N, C-alpha and C positions, 0 to 999 in steps of 0.2 A: 357509823357502831358496826354493822356487815363488816366491813374491809378489816374491823379491830379484830372483829373473830374473825374472819380466813386468817388474818395474820397469828392470830394466836394457835389456832388449828393448824397450823404449818411450822409452827416453832416445835411444837410438840411432835409431830412428826418426825420433823429433824432429832427432838433428842431421843425419841423411841432408838433411831436409827442409830445415832451416835450410840448406845448404849448396849445395841446389839449386834453392833460393830464391835466394840471392844469386848465383850464377854466370847465372840465367837472367834474374834484374834489370841484372846486369851486359850481359848482349848480348839482351836481349827485341824489341829495334826489329825489325817487320818492314821492312824498306828496301825502297823501291820509289814511285813517284809514278804507277806507269801504271795505266789505268784498274780493273783488273781488281784490282789490289791496293788499288786506294783503295775498292771495292767490300768488297775482304774484309776488311779492315781495322773497316769500318763494323757488315758482319753478327759478327764477332769482338767488338766491342764491344755488338750488340744481344743476342746470346746469352749473355755472359760474363756477364750478371748474373744471367740464372736460374738455374736448376737442371737442364736440359734437356739430355739424354743426348745428344751431337752425335756424327758420325760425321764424320771427317777424309779425306778421299779424297784420291789426288796420287801420282804415279809419283815413283820415288826421288830423294832429293835435293832435293823440290823444296819442304822446310822443314815437314812436318807436323807436327812437333814444336814447333817454334817456333810454330806457330799454335797448340797446345794448353796450352804456356805461358803464351800469352799470354790465352788463355782463363781459365785459373788465375788468373792476375794480378789480372785484370778481375773476378773472383766475389767473392760476400761468402764464401766459404771462402778466401780469399787466404792467412789465418793460419791454415790447418790444413793436414792432413798432405797433400801430392803424393806418389802412391807411383806408380811405373812400372812396367810389367812389361812385357818385349819378351819376347812370346808365339813368334817366329820363334828365337829363342835359346836358349830352356829347352826340356830333353829332355821328349819325350815321358811317360816314366815318373815325372820330377819337377814337372810343371807343374802338377797338381792341387793337391798338397803347396805348390805357391807361391803358389795363388789363396789354396788355404781353410785351410792348414796344418796340421798332423798331431798327432796323441797319443804321446804317448811309447811307443813297441813296437810302433808301427800295421807299422812294415816293416823290412826289412834297414837299418839304419844310423838307425833315429828313436831315438836314446838320451836325448832331449830331449820335450817339448810345443815346440810353436811355432807362434806367429801367423802365418796368410797374409798376402797382401795387402792382402786384403779387408779384413780384422779390424784393420789399421795404419792402414788408409786411413781408418777408422770416423771421421765427422765431416766428413771432407774431401773429396777428388777422386781416383780413381784414374783412370791411363792404360795402356790394353789398346795398345799398340803392333804392329802387324801382326796386329790380330784375328785374319784369316782363316785365319793358321796353325796352329790348335787343331783337336784331334781334333772329331769328329763327338761322341764320347761326352760329352766335358769341354763340346760347346756346349750339350747339354742342361742340365748342371748350371749354365751360366754363365747360360742364360735364367730356372733358378729364380731365382737372386743379384736379377739385372733384375727378376723380375717381384713378388718377393716379398722382396729385399734380407734373405734368411736364408741360412744354410747351415751343415752338419756338417763339424768337420774332418774329415783322413780317420782311418779309426778311432775316431772320438766319435760320439757317438749326442744328443749336448747340441746343440741348434738355436741358431744363435746369429745376434742380428741387430742390421745394419750399416744406418748410414745414411751412402752414397757417394752421390758424382756421379760419372759415369761417361763418358771421352770414348774414343774410339776412333780407330786410323789403320789406314788398309789403302792398297797400291799396286796392289791386285787390285780387278777388277769383279766386284764380290759378286752382280751379279743374274745374270751368268754362272754365279759357280760357284753360285748356290742351282739354276738351273737345270741342272749338271752333278749335281745331288747331293750336292756336297763343303760346302754351308754352309746351315745349318738357314736357312728360311723365316720361321719365327716367330722368330727371334733377329736375322735378319738387320731385319726390322722393328723390333724392340725396339731397336736399336743403332741405325737412320735415324732418329729422331725428327726430329735439326735435321741436314741434311747441308752440310760446305761442301768445297768444291772449292779444291784448292789448284792454283794455272795453273801447266804447265810454264814456263821461261824462255823458250823460244822465240816463247812467246802474250805477253811481259810487256815488250811494245815501248817503248825509251824506258828500260827498268832495267838492261838491262846494262851500259851506261857507269857509271851513279852505283853500283853493286854491284862493280863489278870496280876504283874509286877507293877505296872505303871497304874493301874486302878489303887493297888494295897497303897504304895507310896505316894500316890496323889490323895486318897484320901487320909490317912496318917498324921497328912501336913495340916489340913484342911481343918481336921480337928482336934490336932494338938495331941496326938495319941503318938505311943511307940508301938513296933510291932516287930515280932520277931520273924515275920515271912511267910509263907508258904513252906511246909517241909517238903520232902521228897514223896513222901508217899501221898500228901494231900495234894499236889501239881498230879499226882497221875490219876485221881480222882478227878481232879479237872480237865485232865486231856481225855479221860473216857465219856465225859457225860457231852451227850446230844446237843445241848443249848437250845433247847425249843425257844425261848425269848431271848438268843441272840447276845449281842454285844453288851447290851441294859441287862439280861441276865446277870452276865457276868463283873459286871459294874456294881448291880445290887448285892450279890455274893460279896467281892471284895468289902464292900462296903459295910456290911451288917459284921465279918469276922473283925474288921479294923474296931468295930463300935464296941464288940463282945469279948475281942480278945486283947487286951490292951497288953506287950512285955510275952505273949505267948506263940505259941506255934499251932500249927492244927493238923492233927493227924487223917490221912485216910479216911478212918472210921465216922470220922468227924463229922468229914464234909459229905461224905455221899446219904445220908439220910436228909439231908437239907436237899442235894441236887438230883436223888436216883431212885427212887422208890422201890424200884427193881431191886435193887441187891439186900433192901433191908433182910437180915437174918442169912446172909452168906458171910462164912469163913471169911479171913484176909485173904488166905490160897485161891479161895472161888471169886473172890473180886478181882483179885493179879488177873489170875486166867481170863477171865473177862474181859481185863483191859489189856492183854495182850492180844487175845481174839480180834476185839475190835481194830486196833493198832496193825495188826498185819493185814 
């Protein structure tokens, strides 16, 4: 009975991995022609073929998970499991069990033995999304896995060895977290073998128009709607915006206007209240002047 349960869990993991891989391949391209993105693609291709641990840093919405997906797909483990753990979304009480699994009866509610994410990722890759959010106590156990590639399930005493490549993401400055005593220094250096920095959209000169049109076409097709595209003045508004939410914010804006404006084009004045409240009340010449100053 236990063998059947473990087989069922493995099959579920395989199905999840296959689904994620198909979804990733369908939307894997990192869109952009700016120098910082060209350099990022080159670094991904270089490190992707290795087994190195990679730390992916960047602001929220920049596409850190997309970079991790690309690393996985260019690796020699691309036909093996790719297990993702959102460290910020799992409660403190359950995250150790999520990482390492648990034995039956090890805590209230543990009615069956369960394999953890590291065990499910054996032979493949694990992504620790927002790794800075885990507690100091668990950081020590994570360090051991990275050093020795072994662990015990919660409530168990059997040592389990795994062959796992580790990718991690963070939107925080981990060196500052180390200085504050919020993140272990030894774990930082163990994870930071090959650091990759994903640039914010405001530093990707020339990519906003490319991305905006890409998302507009994509969502028009996805929702079965027609769109006249962004007008010249609307594009000026997009280019002038600072995009604090980065690519995710631009993607949301494109989808919103596809949904609201079938067969319409959008003018500069219509976009700006959605994008930048500091321009509300300005005349069009004033807004154009503001944009020209930012562009210069």
